[in-house]
C-alpha positions as CSV (number, residue, x, y, z in Angstrom):
1,M,4.6,-5.9,-3.9
2,T,1.9,-7.5,-6.0
3,A,-1.9,-7.0,-6.0
4,A,-4.5,-9.6,-6.6
5,G,-8.0,-8.4,-6.4
6,N,-8.4,-6.4,-3.2
7,R,-5.3,-7.9,-1.6
8,V,-1.7,-6.7,-1.7
9,N,1.0,-9.2,-1.2
10,I,4.4,-8.0,0.1
11,V,7.7,-9.8,0.4
12,A,10.3,-8.2,2.6
13,F,13.9,-9.1,2.7
14,S,16.3,-8.6,5.6
15,G,20.0,-9.1,6.1
16,S,19.3,-11.0,9.3
17,K,16.3,-12.8,10.9
18,L,13.8,-10.3,12.3
19,A,12.4,-10.6,15.8
20,D,8.6,-10.9,16.3
21,Q,8.5,-7.3,17.4
22,D,10.4,-6.1,14.3
23,I,8.0,-8.1,12.1
24,S,5.0,-6.5,13.8
25,E,6.5,-3.0,13.5
26,L,7.2,-3.7,9.8
27,K,3.6,-4.8,9.2
28,T,2.3,-1.7,11.0
29,I,4.5,0.6,8.9
30,I,3.3,-1.1,5.6
31,R,-0.4,-0.9,6.6
32,S,0.0,2.7,7.5
33,G,1.8,3.5,4.3
34,L,-0.8,1.8,2.2
35,D,-3.6,3.5,4.2
36,A,-5.1,0.0,4.6
37,D,-7.1,0.8,7.7
38,E,-9.0,3.8,6.2
39,D,-12.8,3.2,6.1
40,L,-14.1,4.2,2.6
41,T,-17.7,3.1,3.1
42,G,-19.0,6.7,3.3
43,F,-17.1,7.7,0.2
44,Y,-18.5,4.7,-1.8
45,Q,-22.1,5.5,-0.7
46,L,-21.6,9.1,-1.8
47,A,-20.1,8.1,-5.1
48,Q,-23.0,5.8,-6.1
49,G,-25.2,8.8,-6.6
50,D,-22.7,10.9,-8.6
51,P,-22.4,10.3,-12.4
52,I,-18.7,10.9,-12.6
53,L,-17.6,9.4,-9.2
54,S,-19.6,6.2,-9.8
55,I,-17.6,5.5,-13.0
56,T,-14.3,6.3,-11.2
57,V,-15.1,4.1,-8.3
58,K,-15.9,1.2,-10.7
59,D,-12.5,1.6,-12.4
60,L,-10.4,2.3,-9.3
61,Y,-12.3,0.3,-6.6
62,G,-10.3,0.0,-3.4
63,M,-7.6,2.6,-4.4
64,R,-6.3,4.6,-1.5
65,V,-4.2,7.7,-1.3
66,G,-1.8,6.2,1.2
67,L,1.5,7.6,2.2
68,L,3.4,7.0,-1.0
69,D,6.6,8.4,0.2
70,D,6.6,6.0,3.1
71,V,6.1,2.7,1.2
72,F,6.7,3.2,-2.5
73,G,9.6,5.7,-2.0
74,R,11.4,3.2,0.1
75,V,10.7,0.3,-2.3
76,I,12.1,2.4,-5.2
77,L,15.1,3.4,-3.1
78,A,15.8,-0.2,-2.2
79,I,15.6,-1.3,-5.9
80,L,17.9,1.6,-7.0
81,L,20.4,0.9,-4.3
82,Q,20.7,-2.7,-5.5
83,M,21.9,-1.3,-8.9
84,V,24.6,1.0,-7.4
85,P,28.1,-0.3,-8.3
86,Q,30.1,-1.3,-5.3
């Protein structure tokens, strides 16, 4: 995973070629884990009028809570499993 501006790029590896349905399911899981479909418009409108939140939003614009265990936990596990001696 890499981030560029407000976009996240993800490269996934598989032991075999994935069917279109599997790719679609993988994309759905990643979007859900990153909470990419959450509408933050109301929060940003509220934050503009708050002295503390307005600074926070400026520094962390676009940040979402997401389901860290779903995506990042699996990424960390995948990396660590590559280091396990066989």
